[in-house]
N, C-alpha and C positions, 0 to 999 in steps of 0.2 A: 503493500499498498504504502502512493507516494502522500497521503494524509499523515499528519502528528497522531495518530491513534495510540497510545504506548499502551502497550500489554504489562501489567507490572510483572517482570519475572520477579525481582526482589518477594512480592509477597505469594509467589507462587511455591519459592524456595521456603518463607518463613510457614506456612503450611504444609507443604510436604516433611518438614522436620519433626512440626506439631501433630501429622499423623503418625510417623514412627516411634515418636520421645513422650508424648504430650500423657495419650492414654496410659503406657506403659510405668512411665515414673509414676502414676497416681492408681492404678490401678485400677482402673476403668472407673475411679469416681467423676463422674466428667464434671460435678461441678466444681471442684477443686481442678478439674484438668482445662475448664474454660476458664474458669477465672485467675490462674497463675501463669497458662501456658500460652493462651488464646487472648486472655485479657491485654496484651499488651500489643498486640499484632492490631485486635480491635479498636482500642483506644485511637494508635497510632493511625489509623484510616478515619474515624471519626474527628481526629483533631485537625484533619487537611482540611473540612471543610468550615474552619473558622476563617482562615483562609482567603477564602475566596467569596468576592464580591459579592451585592444582593442584586436577584437577579436583574432588580430595576436597573441597576446599575452599568450589569453587562451588557441590557439590551443596548441601552440610550450610548455606550461607547464602543461597543462594536467591536471588543481587543479580541484580536486573534489569540494574543497569550492564556488570556480567558480560556478562550475555546480546547486548547491545547490542555493546560491545570485540570476543566471541566472531563474531560474526554478520559484523562488517564483516573479519574476518581472515579468516575462512572464505572468503568472498569475494573477497578478494585471494589467496589461494593458488590459489582457483580459476580464475582469471583468467589469474594467474600461469604455473598449469600450461597451461591449455590455449594458451594464446597463444605460449611455449616451444612448444611438439608443433607450432604451425602454422609458425611461423616458420622451424622447420629439418627440415621434411620438404623432403627430397630429399639432404641435405646427404651430404659424403664418409662414410666408414665412422668415421675417427677423430675428426673432429669430432662425430659423431654418438654416441658413447661418452660422451664428455665430456658431453654433455647428458641421455643416458640415467641416468647416475648423479644428476645434482641433481635431475633429474625423480623418481627413486626417493627419493632425500632429502626432495624437497617433499612426494612422497605419503604418507611415513612422517610427516611433520611435521601434515600435515592430518588424517592419522588421529589423533594427540592432539587435537585443537581439538571435530574432530566428537566424539568422548567426553565431550568437556567441556560441547558446546553439548544437546548431545540434551535430557538430561531438562530445561535451561532451555527450552529452545523448545517443548516440551510445557506446561511450565505457563504462556510468559506467552506464546506466539505460538501457540496450540493451532490454530486457524482454519489461520492458515499453513503449520502443521506439516503438519495433512491435506492441503490443497493441494497443497503439494511432493511428501507420499509418493505422492497419484494422479497426478502430473503424471512423477515418476520411473518409476511403475512402465507409462505408458502408455508413456511414451518407451523403454524397454526392450522394448517390443514393438513398435513400428512400428522401431526401428534395429537388430532384430535383437539384441540385446547379449546375450540369455542364450543363445544361440548361439555369441557370439564368448570369452563368459566357460567353453561347455563346453569347447572348444576351449582356451582356455588352463589347464584343468583336467588336462586329458588330457595336454597337453604337461608339465606341472608331475608328472602321476604318472609320465609315462614317466623322468625324470630321477634322479626319486627310486626307482623299480623300478629302474633301471640301475644307482644307486648302489649298493643292498639286494643284487643278484646280486652284483655284483663283492666287495662288502668285510662283508657281514654271515656270512657262515662263513669268518671270515676270523681268528686272533687276533690281538685288539683291544691295539695299543701306540701308544704315543703320535707313530711316524712313520708309521703306516697310519694314524690321524685327520688328520694333517696332509696327507698324501698325498690322503686323501678328500677334505677343505675346500678344495684346489686344484685337486679335479676339479670340484666343485660350481662353485667360482669359473670355472673356464672355461665348464662350462656358463651360467650367468649371463651371462657377458659376451656369448654367442650370443643368449641372453635375458631382454634386458636390461628389459623392458617387461611380464615376467611377477611383477606384484609378490608372490604366494606363495611364488613360487623366493626373490625378495630375502627376504621377511621370514625363510624359514629360514635360509638363508645368516647373516643378521646375529645370529639366537637362539644356532645353532652356533659360530659363531666367537664369540660372548661365552661360552658356557660355558664352549671350551677356551681361551677366556684364561686363565681360571682355573686349568687344568691347567698351562698354559706356566707361569704366575706360580708355580707349586709348585719349580720348579727353577731359578729365576733367580739362584740363589744361588752353583748351581754355574759357577767360574772355569775359563772356556777358556785353552789354552795362548795364550802370548802373540803364537805365531807367527799366528795367527789373527784376530787384533786390526785389522789393514790390510786382510783381506778382510771388506768389509761387505755387500757385495755377494752372496747366493749364489742358488743353486736348486740342486733335486735332480735327479740325473742321471734322464733318461725324462722330465723335466716340462716344461711347455712354457712356463712365466713363471719370474720370478725376482722375492724380496725384497728390500725393504732393511729397513735397521736402526733403524727406526722405531716397534719397538710392536709389528708383526705377529703376529697369533697363530700364525702359519706359518710366522716366522723360521727356517732351521734351522741348529741350534746344535750344536756339536761337543761333548756332555755325558761320552762315554766316546770311547776309542779308534776304532770299527769304525765310528762314525758320520760318521767324515771319508771314508771310502770312499763314503759315498753321497749327498754335497755337491759342487756345483761353486762353487769359491770365484773371485770379481771384485773386482778393486781399484776399478773404475767400472762404471754402469752401461751407458758406452758399451761393456766388452768383454763385458757378456750380451746385447746387442741386437746384437754382432756375428757370436752364436752362435744369433741367430734365436729367440730370448725376447722375452717381453712381460712387463710390469713385472704382476705380479697385482694381481686386482680390487680385493683387501682392502687393499693398500698402494696400491692407487688413491684408494681412498673417504677413507683416512685420511688422504693426501696434499692431496686437495681441502675437509677439514675444517680443516687448519691454517693 
């Protein structure tokens, strides 16, 4: 190729070394292998995004150097995502959940890169852009990608339809919205690679975080301060006091009847409760 579409050989080498050493070093404890062997590579790729200008700036300046940087970064994300999917096929459920959240976050970041790259690729690499579009179209046909997307769409549609049936006729309240977001998180945990569902959850939690912040000035009674791990009656998950938009708070006397209070996560787990998906994502970013 005459275009500067760099393939990340150094990243390939790092991932290959990880394949043959990371798992063996940690005796197939994938959580340790990812955090220690692979995490440094992951952080290196993510950090490069901070050096790229905003998409508006890229489009207005039409800088070819930015196109080269974005091309390389896109290659690294593509390789990283696909390699992680291949390396983690068939692992146990708890480890797979960790990987799925990381992959979803990487997918989201790659979307930002592609959004910035698209106008530059059309301008500087028009022939390459046409070739890639043709290839992707053919690839979709031969790999039945369209059928898989249709199945994914139907799964997302069913999740959202189920939520509508349960909640749309109820009187909206902060508690109901929190409950609905918890149910959505549970659905997302069972369908972690449904990109549209992940994006929907992210947007709804972002919107609700504003509503939650409106009442942060409400002081709880001091007796509740020792119970920072909480869950709602009838829920399958618990929440941490880490900024989670769904964290149950005692804002009025009747709230305490709807909340389960724990001093430690071990107490919550003893009640067969799992950490909510929103809290898990926040913990992984910190």
